[in-house]
N, CA, C and O atoms as a GROMACS GRO file, in nm:
protein
  568
    1MET      N    1   0.607   0.455   1.158
    1MET     CA    2   0.558   0.586   1.196
    1MET      C    3   0.652   0.696   1.146
    1MET      O    4   0.608   0.804   1.107
    2LEU      N    5   0.783   0.666   1.148
    2LEU     CA    6   0.880   0.764   1.102
    2LEU      C    7   0.859   0.795   0.954
    2LEU      O    8   0.871   0.910   0.912
    3ARG      N    9   0.827   0.691   0.877
    3ARG     CA   10   0.806   0.710   0.734
    3ARG      C   11   0.682   0.798   0.709
    3ARG      O   12   0.686   0.888   0.625
    4ALA      N   13   0.574   0.770   0.782
    4ALA     CA   14   0.453   0.851   0.767
    4ALA      C   15   0.479   0.995   0.810
    4ALA      O   16   0.429   1.089   0.748
    5SER      N   17   0.557   1.010   0.914
    5SER     CA   18   0.590   1.144   0.962
    5SER      C   19   0.673   1.220   0.858
    5SER      O   20   0.649   1.338   0.833
    6LEU      N   21   0.770   1.153   0.798
    6LEU     CA   22   0.852   1.215   0.694
    6LEU      C   23   0.766   1.248   0.572
    6LEU      O   24   0.780   1.356   0.514
    7THR      N   25   0.677   1.157   0.534
    7THR     CA   26   0.587   1.182   0.421
    7THR      C   27   0.497   1.301   0.449
    7THR      O   28   0.474   1.386   0.362
    8THR      N   29   0.446   1.308   0.572
    8THR     CA   30   0.360   1.420   0.610
    8THR      C   31   0.436   1.551   0.602
    8THR      O   32   0.387   1.649   0.545
    9THR      N   33   0.556   1.553   0.658
    9THR     CA   34   0.637   1.676   0.658
    9THR      C   35   0.670   1.721   0.516
    9THR      O   36   0.653   1.838   0.482
   10LEU      N   37   0.718   1.628   0.434
   10LEU     CA   38   0.756   1.664   0.297
   10LEU      C   39   0.634   1.707   0.214
   10LEU      O   40   0.641   1.806   0.140
   11SER      N   41   0.525   1.633   0.226
   11SER     CA   42   0.407   1.671   0.147
   11SER      C   43   0.351   1.805   0.193
   11SER      O   44   0.300   1.883   0.112
   12ARG      N   45   0.361   1.834   0.322
   12ARG     CA   46   0.316   1.964   0.373
   12ARG      C   47   0.403   2.077   0.318
   12ARG      O   48   0.352   2.180   0.275
   13ILE      N   49   0.534   2.056   0.318
   13ILE     CA   50   0.626   2.157   0.265
   13ILE      C   51   0.598   2.181   0.116
   13ILE      O   52   0.589   2.296   0.073
   14PHE      N   53   0.584   2.073   0.039
   14PHE     CA   54   0.558   2.088  -0.104
   14PHE      C   55   0.420   2.148  -0.130
   14PHE      O   56   0.403   2.224  -0.225
   15ALA      N   57   0.322   2.114  -0.046
   15ALA     CA   58   0.188   2.173  -0.062
   15ALA      C   59   0.193   2.323  -0.034
   15ALA      O   60   0.133   2.402  -0.107
   16LEU      N   61   0.263   2.362   0.071
   16LEU     CA   62   0.277   2.505   0.100
   16LEU      C   63   0.350   2.576  -0.014
   16LEU      O   64   0.307   2.682  -0.058
   17LEU      N   65   0.459   2.516  -0.060
   17LEU     CA   66   0.534   2.577  -0.172
   17LEU      C   67   0.447   2.589  -0.296
   17LEU      O   68   0.448   2.691  -0.365
   18GLY      N   69   0.371   2.484  -0.326
   18GLY     CA   70   0.286   2.485  -0.445
   18GLY      C   71   0.175   2.587  -0.436
   18GLY      O   72   0.154   2.664  -0.529
   19ASN      N   73   0.103   2.588  -0.324
   19ASN     CA   74  -0.011   2.680  -0.310
   19ASN      C   75   0.033   2.826  -0.301
   19ASN      O   76  -0.024   2.912  -0.368
   20ILE      N   77   0.133   2.853  -0.220
   20ILE     CA   78   0.182   2.990  -0.208
   20ILE      C   79   0.255   3.030  -0.336
   20ILE      O   80   0.244   3.145  -0.381
   21GLY      N   81   0.328   2.937  -0.394
   21GLY     CA   82   0.398   2.963  -0.520
   21GLY      C   83   0.302   2.998  -0.632
   21GLY      O   84   0.328   3.087  -0.713
   22LEU      N   85   0.189   2.926  -0.637
   22LEU     CA   86   0.089   2.955  -0.741
   22LEU      C   87   0.029   3.094  -0.720
   22LEU      O   88   0.006   3.167  -0.816
   23LEU      N   89   0.003   3.129  -0.596
   23LEU     CA   90  -0.049   3.262  -0.566
   23LEU      C   91   0.049   3.370  -0.612
   23LEU      O   92   0.010   3.467  -0.676
   24ILE      N   93   0.174   3.354  -0.578
   24ILE     CA   94   0.278   3.450  -0.619
   24ILE      C   95   0.291   3.454  -0.771
   24ILE      O   96   0.305   3.561  -0.830
   25TRP      N   97   0.286   3.337  -0.834
   25TRP     CA   98   0.300   3.330  -0.979
   25TRP      C   99   0.185   3.402  -1.050
   25TRP      O  100   0.205   3.478  -1.144
   26VAL      N  101   0.063   3.376  -1.003
   26VAL     CA  102  -0.055   3.438  -1.065
   26VAL      C  103  -0.048   3.590  -1.049
   26VAL      O  104  -0.077   3.664  -1.143
   27LEU      N  105  -0.011   3.636  -0.931
   27LEU     CA  106   0.000   3.780  -0.909
   27LEU      C  107   0.110   3.840  -0.997
   27LEU      O  108   0.091   3.947  -1.056
   28SER      N  109   0.223   3.773  -1.005
   28SER     CA  110   0.333   3.822  -1.090
   28SER      C  111   0.290   3.827  -1.236
   28SER      O  112   0.317   3.924  -1.307
   29TRP      N  113   0.224   3.723  -1.280
   29TRP     CA  114   0.180   3.714  -1.418
   29TRP      C  115   0.084   3.829  -1.451
   29TRP      O  116   0.102   3.898  -1.551
   30GLN      N  117  -0.016   3.848  -1.366
   30GLN     CA  118  -0.119   3.948  -1.396
   30GLN      C  119  -0.075   4.091  -1.371
   30GLN      O  120  -0.126   4.184  -1.434
   31LEU      N  121   0.019   4.110  -1.280
   31LEU     CA  122   0.061   4.247  -1.247
   31LEU      C  123   0.180   4.296  -1.329
   31LEU      O  124   0.190   4.415  -1.358
   32SER      N  125   0.271   4.204  -1.366
   32SER     CA  126   0.390   4.256  -1.433
   32SER      C  127   0.438   4.176  -1.554
   32SER      O  128   0.481   4.235  -1.653
   33LEU      N  129   0.431   4.044  -1.550
   33LEU     CA  130   0.488   3.965  -1.660
   33LEU      C  131   0.409   3.979  -1.790
   33LEU      O  132   0.467   3.996  -1.898
   34SER      N  133   0.277   3.971  -1.779
   34SER     CA  134   0.193   3.981  -1.898
   34SER      C  135   0.053   4.028  -1.860
   34SER      O  136  -0.043   3.951  -1.869
   35PRO      N  137   0.039   4.153  -1.817
   35PRO     CA  138  -0.094   4.202  -1.779
   35PRO      C  139  -0.188   4.206  -1.899
   35PRO      O  140  -0.145   4.223  -2.013
   36HIS      N  141  -0.314   4.190  -1.871
   36HIS     CA  142  -0.415   4.193  -1.977
   36HIS      C  143  -0.417   4.332  -2.040
   36HIS      O  144  -0.420   4.432  -1.968
   37PRO      N  145  -0.416   4.340  -2.173
   37PRO     CA  146  -0.407   4.471  -2.239
   37PRO      C  147  -0.534   4.556  -2.229
   37PRO      O  148  -0.527   4.678  -2.242
   38HIS      N  149  -0.650   4.494  -2.207
   38HIS     CA  150  -0.775   4.568  -2.211
   38HIS      C  151  -0.849   4.575  -2.078
   38HIS      O  152  -0.949   4.646  -2.067
   39ILE      N  153  -0.802   4.503  -1.979
   39ILE     CA  154  -0.869   4.499  -1.849
   39ILE      C  155  -0.770   4.545  -1.743
   39ILE      O  156  -0.651   4.516  -1.752
   40ASN      N  157  -0.818   4.615  -1.644
   40ASN     CA  158  -0.735   4.664  -1.535
   40ASN      C  159  -0.656   4.548  -1.474
   40ASN      O  160  -0.713   4.447  -1.435
   41HIS      N  161  -0.524   4.563  -1.468
   41HIS     CA  162  -0.439   4.453  -1.420
   41HIS      C  163  -0.460   4.424  -1.272
   41HIS      O  164  -0.441   4.310  -1.229
   42LEU      N  165  -0.500   4.523  -1.193
   42LEU     CA  166  -0.529   4.498  -1.050
   42LEU      C  167  -0.657   4.417  -1.035
   42LEU      O  168  -0.665   4.330  -0.948
   43ALA      N  169  -0.755   4.444  -1.117
   43ALA     CA  170  -0.879   4.366  -1.113
   43ALA      C  171  -0.854   4.222  -1.154
   43ALA      O  172  -0.904   4.129  -1.091
   44MET      N  173  -0.777   4.204  -1.259
   44MET     CA  174  -0.746   4.068  -1.304
   44MET      C  175  -0.665   3.992  -1.199
   44MET      O  176  -0.691   3.874  -1.175
   45ALA      N  177  -0.570   4.058  -1.139
   45ALA     CA  178  -0.489   3.993  -1.035
   45ALA      C  179  -0.578   3.952  -0.917
   45ALA      O  180  -0.560   3.845  -0.860
   46SER      N  181  -0.672   4.037  -0.883
   46SER     CA  182  -0.765   4.005  -0.773
   46SER      C  183  -0.851   3.884  -0.806
   46SER      O  184  -0.868   3.795  -0.724
   47VAL      N  185  -0.904   3.882  -0.928
   47VAL     CA  186  -0.989   3.771  -0.970
   47VAL      C  187  -0.912   3.638  -0.965
   47VAL      O  188  -0.968   3.536  -0.925
   48TRP      N  189  -0.786   3.641  -1.004
   48TRP     CA  190  -0.707   3.518  -1.004
   48TRP      C  191  -0.655   3.482  -0.864
   48TRP      O  192  -0.629   3.364  -0.837
   49ALA      N  193  -0.639   3.579  -0.776
   49ALA     CA  194  -0.582   3.553  -0.644
   49ALA      C  195  -0.685   3.515  -0.539
   49ALA      O  196  -0.655   3.435  -0.450
   50ILE      N  197  -0.805   3.568  -0.547
   50ILE     CA  198  -0.905   3.547  -0.442
   50ILE      C  199  -0.936   3.399  -0.417
   50ILE      O  200  -0.940   3.358  -0.301
   51PRO      N  201  -0.957   3.317  -0.520
   51PRO     CA  202  -0.984   3.175  -0.490
   51PRO      C  203  -0.869   3.108  -0.414
   51PRO      O  204  -0.893   3.026  -0.325
   52LEU      N  205  -0.748   3.142  -0.447
   52LEU     CA  206  -0.633   3.084  -0.377
   52LEU      C  207  -0.625   3.134  -0.233
   52LEU      O  208  -0.585   3.060  -0.143
   53LEU      N  209  -0.663   3.259  -0.213
   53LEU     CA  210  -0.661   3.315  -0.078
   53LEU      C  211  -0.767   3.253   0.013
   53LEU      O  212  -0.749   3.251   0.135
   54LEU      N  213  -0.874   3.202  -0.044
   54LEU     CA  214  -0.979   3.140   0.036
   54LEU      C  215  -0.927   3.016   0.110
   54LEU      O  216  -0.962   2.992   0.226
   55ALA      N  217  -0.845   2.939   0.043
   55ALA     CA  218  -0.793   2.815   0.103
   55ALA      C  219  -0.666   2.837   0.184
   55ALA      O  220  -0.629   2.752   0.265
   56LEU      N  221  -0.600   2.948   0.165
   56LEU     CA  222  -0.469   2.969   0.225
   56LEU      C  223  -0.465   2.958   0.378
   56LEU      O  224  -0.372   2.895   0.429
   57PRO      N  225  -0.559   3.015   0.453
   57PRO     CA  226  -0.550   3.002   0.599
   57PRO      C  227  -0.551   2.856   0.647
   57PRO      O  228  -0.473   2.820   0.735
   58GLY      N  229  -0.638   2.775   0.589
   58GLY     CA  230  -0.644   2.634   0.628
   58GLY      C  231  -0.522   2.557   0.585
   58GLY      O  232  -0.479   2.464   0.654
   59ILE      N  233  -0.465   2.593   0.471
   59ILE     CA  234  -0.344   2.527   0.425
   59ILE      C  235  -0.226   2.564   0.515
   59ILE      O  236  -0.144   2.479   0.548
   60ILE      N  237  -0.219   2.688   0.554
   60ILE     CA  238  -0.112   2.730   0.645
   60ILE      C  239  -0.126   2.660   0.780
   60ILE      O  240  -0.025   2.622   0.840
   61ARG      N  241  -0.250   2.641   0.828
   61ARG     CA  242  -0.272   2.570   0.955
   61ARG      C  243  -0.247   2.420   0.942
   61ARG      O  244  -0.229   2.352   1.043
   62GLY      N  245  -0.246   2.368   0.820
   62GLY     CA  246  -0.224   2.226   0.800
   62GLY      C  247  -0.350   2.142   0.814
   62GLY      O  248  -0.341   2.025   0.849
   63ASN      N  249  -0.465   2.200   0.787
   63ASN     CA  250  -0.592   2.129   0.797
   63ASN      C  251  -0.606   2.034   0.678
   63ASN      O  252  -0.611   2.080   0.563
   64PRO      N  253  -0.613   1.902   0.702
   64PRO     CA  254  -0.621   1.808   0.589
   64PRO      C  255  -0.746   1.827   0.502
   64PRO      O  256  -0.740   1.807   0.381
   65TYR      N  257  -0.859   1.865   0.563
   65TYR     CA  258  -0.980   1.889   0.484
   65TYR      C  259  -0.960   2.005   0.387
   65TYR      O  260  -1.004   1.999   0.272
   66THR      N  261  -0.894   2.110   0.432
   66THR     CA  262  -0.868   2.224   0.344
   66THR      C  263  -0.778   2.184   0.228
   66THR      O  264  -0.800   2.224   0.114
   67HIS      N  265  -0.676   2.105   0.259
   67HIS     CA  266  -0.588   2.057   0.152
   67HIS      C  267  -0.667   1.977   0.049
   67HIS      O  268  -0.642   1.986  -0.071
   68ALA      N  269  -0.763   1.899   0.096
   68ALA     CA  270  -0.843   1.818   0.004
   68ALA      C  271  -0.933   1.904  -0.083
   68ALA      O  272  -0.933   1.888  -0.205
   69TRP      N  273  -1.011   1.997  -0.023
   69TRP     CA  274  -1.103   2.075  -0.106
   69TRP      C  275  -1.033   2.184  -0.186
   69TRP      O  276  -1.088   2.233  -0.284
   70ALA      N  277  -0.912   2.222  -0.146
   70ALA     CA  278  -0.837   2.320  -0.223
   70ALA      C  279  -0.807   2.269  -0.364
   70ALA      O  280  -0.788   2.348  -0.457
   71ASN      N  281  -0.804   2.138  -0.379
   71ASN     CA  282  -0.779   2.081  -0.512
   71ASN      C  283  -0.890   2.114  -0.611
   71ASN      O  284  -0.866   2.120  -0.731
   72PHE      N  285  -1.012   2.134  -0.562
   72PHE     CA  286  -1.119   2.177  -0.652
   72PHE      C  287  -1.088   2.315  -0.709
   72PHE      O  288  -1.114   2.342  -0.826
   73ILE      N  289  -1.035   2.401  -0.626
   73ILE     CA  290  -0.995   2.534  -0.672
   73ILE      C  291  -0.880   2.524  -0.772
   73ILE      O  292  -0.877   2.594  -0.873
   74LEU      N  293  -0.786   2.436  -0.742
   74LEU     CA  294  -0.669   2.422  -0.829
   74LEU      C  295  -0.706   2.375  -0.969
   74LEU      O  296  -0.631   2.399  -1.064
   75MET      N  297  -0.818   2.308  -0.984
   75MET     CA  298  -0.859   2.260  -1.116
   75MET      C  299  -0.882   2.375  -1.214
   75MET      O  300  -0.858   2.359  -1.334
   76PHE      N  301  -0.929   2.489  -1.165
   76PHE     CA  302  -0.946   2.606  -1.254
   76PHE      C  303  -0.812   2.651  -1.311
   76PHE      O  304  -0.802   2.684  -1.429
   77TYR      N  305  -0.709   2.652  -1.228
   77TYR     CA  306  -0.576   2.693  -1.271
   77TYR      C  307  -0.514   2.589  -1.363
   77TYR      O  308  -0.444   2.622  -1.459
   78PHE      N  309  -0.541   2.463  -1.333
   78PHE     CA  310  -0.493   2.354  -1.418
   78PHE      C  311  -0.554   2.365  -1.558
   78PHE      O  312  -0.483   2.356  -1.658
   79LEU      N  313  -0.686   2.385  -1.564
   79LEU     CA  314  -0.753   2.399  -1.694
   79LEU      C  315  -0.711   2.526  -1.767
   79LEU      O  316  -0.696   2.527  -1.890
   80HIS      N  317  -0.691   2.633  -1.692
   80HIS     CA  318  -0.644   2.758  -1.752
   80HIS      C  319  -0.507   2.736  -1.818
   80HIS      O  320  -0.486   2.777  -1.932
   81ALA      N  321  -0.418   2.672  -1.748
   81ALA     CA  322  -0.283   2.647  -1.801
   81ALA      C  323  -0.289   2.557  -1.925
   81ALA      O  324  -0.224   2.587  -2.025
   82LEU      N  325  -0.365   2.450  -1.918
   82LEU     CA  326  -0.375   2.360  -2.034
   82LEU      C  327  -0.435   2.430  -2.155
   82LEU      O  328  -0.390   2.410  -2.268
   83THR      N  329  -0.535   2.512  -2.131
   83THR     CA  330  -0.598   2.586  -2.242
   83THR      C  331  -0.499   2.681  -2.307
   83THR      O  332  -0.489   2.686  -2.429
   84LEU      N  333  -0.426   2.757  -2.225
   84LEU     CA  334  -0.329   2.852  -2.282
   84LEU      C  335  -0.212   2.782  -2.351
   84LEU      O  336  -0.162   2.830  -2.453
   85ILE      N  337  -0.170   2.670  -2.297
   85ILE     CA  338  -0.062   2.594  -2.362
   85ILE      C  339  -0.107   2.552  -2.502
   85ILE      O  340  -0.028   2.552  -2.596
   86TYR      N  341  -0.233   2.516  -2.514
   86TYR     CA  342  -0.286   2.469  -2.641
   86TYR      C  343  -0.312   2.582  -2.741
   86TYR      O  344  -0.286   2.565  -2.860
   87ILE      N  345  -0.363   2.697  -2.693
   87ILE     CA  346  -0.410   2.798  -2.790
   87ILE      C  347  -0.323   2.923  -2.800
   87ILE      O  348  -0.334   2.996  -2.899
   88ASP      N  349  -0.239   2.952  -2.701
   88ASP     CA  350  -0.170   3.081  -2.699
   88ASP      C  351  -0.018   3.062  -2.695
   88ASP      O  352   0.040   3.038  -2.590
   89GLY      N  353   0.043   3.075  -2.811
   89GLY     CA  354   0.188   3.060  -2.819
   89GLY      C  355   0.264   3.166  -2.743
   89GLY      O  356   0.374   3.141  -2.695
   90GLY      N  357   0.207   3.286  -2.732
   90GLY     CA  358   0.276   3.396  -2.665
   90GLY      C  359   0.288   3.377  -2.516
   90GLY      O  360   0.386   3.422  -2.456
   91GLU      N  361   0.191   3.313  -2.455
   91GLU     CA  362   0.195   3.293  -2.310
   91GLU      C  363   0.215   3.146  -2.272
   91GLU      O  364   0.191   3.106  -2.158
   92ARG      N  365   0.258   3.068  -2.368
   92ARG     CA  366   0.275   2.924  -2.344
   92ARG      C  367   0.374   2.896  -2.232
   92ARG      O  368   0.352   2.806  -2.150
   93TRP      N  369   0.483   2.972  -2.226
   93TRP     CA  370   0.582   2.947  -2.120
   93TRP      C  371   0.527   2.985  -1.982
   93TRP      O  372   0.557   2.920  -1.883
   94LEU      N  373   0.446   3.091  -1.977
   94LEU     CA  374   0.383   3.130  -1.851
   94LEU      C  375   0.285   3.022  -1.805
   94LEU      O  376   0.280   2.986  -1.687
   95ALA      N  377   0.208   2.971  -1.900
   95ALA     CA  378   0.110   2.868  -1.868
   95ALA      C  379   0.179   2.737  -1.829
   95ALA      O  380   0.128   2.663  -1.744
   96SER      N  381   0.291   2.708  -1.888
   96SER     CA  382   0.365   2.586  -1.853
   96SER      C  383   0.413   2.591  -1.708
   96SER      O  384   0.407   2.492  -1.636
   97ILE      N  385   0.459   2.706  -1.667
   97ILE     CA  386   0.501   2.722  -1.527
   97ILE      C  387   0.381   2.711  -1.434
   97ILE      O  388   0.388   2.649  -1.329
   98GLU      N  389   0.270   2.772  -1.475
   98GLU     CA  390   0.147   2.761  -1.396
   98GLU      C  391   0.105   2.614  -1.382
   98GLU      O  392   0.064   2.571  -1.274
   99LEU      N  393   0.116   2.539  -1.490
   99LEU     CA  394   0.080   2.398  -1.488
   99LEU      C  395   0.170   2.318  -1.393
   99LEU      O  396   0.123   2.233  -1.318
  100LEU      N  397   0.299   2.346  -1.397
  100LEU     CA  398   0.393   2.276  -1.307
  100LEU      C  399   0.364   2.307  -1.160
  100LEU      O  400   0.362   2.217  -1.076
  101ILE      N  401   0.344   2.432  -1.130
  101ILE     CA  402   0.318   2.471  -0.991
  101ILE      C  403   0.184   2.413  -0.944
  101ILE      O  404   0.174   2.364  -0.832
  102THR      N  405   0.084   2.419  -1.029
  102THR     CA  406  -0.048   2.365  -0.994
  102THR      C  407  -0.040   2.214  -0.971
  102THR      O  408  -0.101   2.163  -0.877
  103THR      N  409   0.033   2.144  -1.056
  103THR     CA  410   0.049   2.000  -1.040
  103THR      C  411   0.121   1.967  -0.910
  103THR      O  412   0.082   1.873  -0.840
  104LEU      N  413   0.225   2.043  -0.876
  104LEU     CA  414   0.295   2.023  -0.749
  104LEU      C  415   0.198   2.042  -0.632
  104LEU      O  416   0.195   1.959  -0.541
  105ALA      N  417   0.121   2.149  -0.634
  105ALA     CA  418   0.027   2.176  -0.526
  105ALA      C  419  -0.079   2.067  -0.518
  105ALA      O  420  -0.113   2.022  -0.409
  106PHE      N  421  -0.132   2.025  -0.633
  106PHE     CA  422  -0.238   1.925  -0.637
  106PHE      C  423  -0.192   1.792  -0.578
  106PHE      O  424  -0.259   1.736  -0.491
  107ILE      N  425  -0.081   1.742  -0.626
  107ILE     CA  426  -0.030   1.612  -0.578
  107ILE      C  427   0.008   1.620  -0.431
  107ILE      O  428  -0.023   1.529  -0.354
  108SER      N  429   0.073   1.727  -0.392
  108SER     CA  430   0.112   1.744  -0.251
  108SER      C  431  -0.010   1.754  -0.160
  108SER      O  432  -0.010   1.699  -0.050
  109ASN      N  433  -0.113   1.825  -0.205
  109ASN     CA  434  -0.235   1.835  -0.126
  109ASN      C  435  -0.300   1.698  -0.106
  109ASN      O  436  -0.346   1.666   0.004
  110ILE      N  437  -0.302   1.617  -0.210
  110ILE     CA  438  -0.361   1.483  -0.200
  110ILE      C  439  -0.284   1.399  -0.099
  110ILE      O  440  -0.342   1.337  -0.010
  111ILE      N  441  -0.153   1.397  -0.114
  111ILE     CA  442  -0.071   1.314  -0.025
  111ILE      C  443  -0.083   1.362   0.119
  111ILE      O  444  -0.100   1.281   0.210
  112TYR      N  445  -0.073   1.493   0.140
  112TYR     CA  446  -0.082   1.546   0.276
  112TYR      C  447  -0.218   1.516   0.338
  112TYR      O  448  -0.226   1.471   0.452
  113ALA      N  449  -0.326   1.540   0.263
  113ALA     CA  450  -0.460   1.516   0.318
  113ALA      C  451  -0.478   1.369   0.354
  113ALA      O  452  -0.536   1.338   0.458
  114ARG      N  453  -0.429   1.280   0.272
  114ARG     CA  454  -0.444   1.137   0.298
  114ARG      C  455  -0.363   1.093   0.420
  114ARG      O  456  -0.416   1.031   0.512
  115VAL      N  457  -0.234   1.127   0.421
  115VAL     CA  458  -0.147   1.080   0.528
  115VAL      C  459  -0.181   1.148   0.661
  115VAL      O  460  -0.189   1.081   0.764
  116ARG      N  461  -0.203   1.278   0.658
  116ARG     CA  462  -0.235   1.348   0.783
  116ARG      C  463  -0.374   1.308   0.833
  116ARG      O  464  -0.395   1.297   0.954
  117GLY      N  465  -0.466   1.286   0.743
  117GLY     CA  466  -0.598   1.239   0.781
  117GLY      C  467  -0.592   1.104   0.849
  117GLY      O  468  -0.662   1.080   0.947
  118GLN      N  469  -0.508   1.014   0.798
  118GLN     CA  470  -0.490   0.883   0.861
  118GLN      C  471  -0.428   0.898   0.999
  118GLN      O  472  -0.468   0.830   1.094
  119GLN      N  473  -0.330   0.987   1.012
  119GLN     CA  474  -0.267   1.009   1.142
  119GLN      C  475  -0.367   1.062   1.244
  119GLN      O  476  -0.358   1.028   1.362
  120LEU      N  477  -0.461   1.144   1.199
  120LEU     CA  478  -0.561   1.201   1.289
  120LEU      C  479  -0.682   1.110   1.309
  120LEU      O  480  -0.772   1.140   1.388
  121GLY      N  481  -0.684   0.997   1.237
  121GLY     CA  482  -0.796   0.905   1.249
  121GLY      C  483  -0.919   0.947   1.170
  121GLY      O  484  -1.029   0.898   1.195
  122LEU      N  485  -0.900   1.036   1.076
  122LEU     CA  486  -1.011   1.080   0.990
  122LEU      C  487  -1.020   0.986   0.871
  122LEU      O  488  -0.919   0.954   0.810
  123LYS      N  489  -1.140   0.943   0.839
  123LYS     CA  490  -1.153   0.863   0.719
  123LYS      C  491  -1.296   0.868   0.670
  123LYS      O  492  -1.390   0.891   0.747
  124LEU      N  493  -1.310   0.847   0.543
  124LEU     CA  494  -1.442   0.838   0.481
  124LEU      C  495  -1.470   0.691   0.454
  124LEU      O  496  -1.382   0.618   0.410
  125ASP      N  497  -1.593   0.650   0.480
  125ASP     CA  498  -1.631   0.512   0.450
  125ASP      C  499  -1.635   0.494   0.300
  125ASP      O  500  -1.659   0.588   0.224
  126ARG      N  501  -1.610   0.371   0.258
  126ARG     CA  502  -1.620   0.340   0.116
  126ARG      C  503  -1.764   0.360   0.070
  126ARG      O  504  -1.859   0.338   0.145
  127LEU      N  505  -1.778   0.402  -0.054
  127LEU     CA  506  -1.910   0.430  -0.108
  127LEU      C  507  -1.998   0.306  -0.103
  127LEU      O  508  -2.117   0.317  -0.073
  128SER      N  509  -1.943   0.188  -0.131
  128SER     CA  510  -2.023   0.066  -0.129
  128SER      C  511  -2.079   0.040   0.011
  128SER      O  512  -2.193  -0.006   0.025
  129LYS      N  513  -2.001   0.069   0.114
  129LYS     CA  514  -2.047   0.050   0.252
  129LYS      C  515  -2.160   0.148   0.284
  129LYS      O  516  -2.260   0.111   0.345
  130VAL      N  517  -2.144   0.272   0.243
  130VAL     CA  518  -2.247   0.374   0.266
  130VAL      C  519  -2.376   0.335   0.193
  130VAL      O  520  -2.485   0.348   0.249
  131GLU      N  521  -2.362   0.287   0.068
  131GLU     CA  522  -2.480   0.247  -0.008
  131GLU      C  523  -2.552   0.131   0.059
  131GLU      O  524  -2.675   0.130   0.065
  132LYS      N  525  -2.477   0.032   0.111
  132LYS     CA  526  -2.538  -0.081   0.181
  132LYS      C  527  -2.615  -0.035   0.304
  132LYS      O  528  -2.728  -0.078   0.328
  133GLU      N  529  -2.553   0.054   0.382
  133GLU     CA  530  -2.618   0.104   0.502
  133GLU      C  531  -2.746   0.181   0.468
  133GLU      O  532  -2.847   0.166   0.536
  134GLU      N  533  -2.741   0.262   0.364
  134GLU     CA  534  -2.860   0.337   0.323
  134GLU      C  535  -2.969   0.243   0.273
  134GLU      O  536  -3.087   0.265   0.300
  135LYS      N  537  -2.931   0.140   0.201
  135LYS     CA  538  -3.028   0.043   0.150
  135LYS      C  539  -3.095  -0.029   0.266
  135LYS      O  540  -3.216  -0.047   0.267
  136GLN      N  541  -3.015  -0.072   0.365
  136GLN     CA  542  -3.071  -0.139   0.482
  136GLN      C  543  -3.165  -0.046   0.559
  136GLN      O  544  -3.272  -0.088   0.601
  137ARG      N  545  -3.126   0.077   0.576
  137ARG     CA  546  -3.209   0.175   0.646
  137ARG      C  547  -3.340   0.199   0.570
  137ARG      O  548  -3.447   0.208   0.632
  138PHE      N  549  -3.332   0.209   0.439
  138PHE     CA  550  -3.450   0.230   0.357
  138PHE      C  551  -3.545   0.111   0.364
  138PHE      O  552  -3.666   0.127   0.378
  139GLU      N  553  -3.487  -0.009   0.355
  139GLU     CA  554  -3.570  -0.131   0.358
  139GLU      C  555  -3.632  -0.152   0.497
  139GLU      O  556  -3.744  -0.201   0.506
  140SER      N  557  -3.562  -0.116   0.602
  140SER     CA  558  -3.615  -0.134   0.737
  140SER      C  559  -3.727  -0.034   0.769
  140SER      O  560  -3.810  -0.060   0.855
  141GLU      N  561  -3.729   0.079   0.700
  141GLU     CA  562  -3.833   0.180   0.721
  141GLU      C  563  -3.963   0.141   0.653
  141GLU      O  564  -4.069   0.195   0.688
  142GLN      N  565  -3.959   0.050   0.559
  142GLN     CA  566  -4.081   0.014   0.484
  142GLN      C  567  -4.148  -0.107   0.539
  142GLN      O  568  -4.251  -0.149   0.488
   0.00000   0.00000   0.00000
């Protein structure tokens, strides 16, 4: 139990650091480090920050479901970073940092959601079990 508790605590700390760190990084990037030359920098910062802000209350509360679905949001930042690393030499270092922070948040969210979900007794049935139950239900109705 001590090991699970330590894992939960560490993954929660790293998830908070990753998610809040990514929010701060995106705002810094769009507002001061490299604002878009043709689009209002406040509008761009808002567009990049709002998805992260949607998950933030649940992440701060430590809700394992929020940590799990927040990873879908993080995929946009992950793809953004990979794309810029590949095509834009001028912002490659900014994108590399974004990729590192996003990866930290993603992995930490997975670990926290899994371990904390187990501690709370939350679990999803295996897909094969769900399929069997649905098949039995379907066959019994006919």
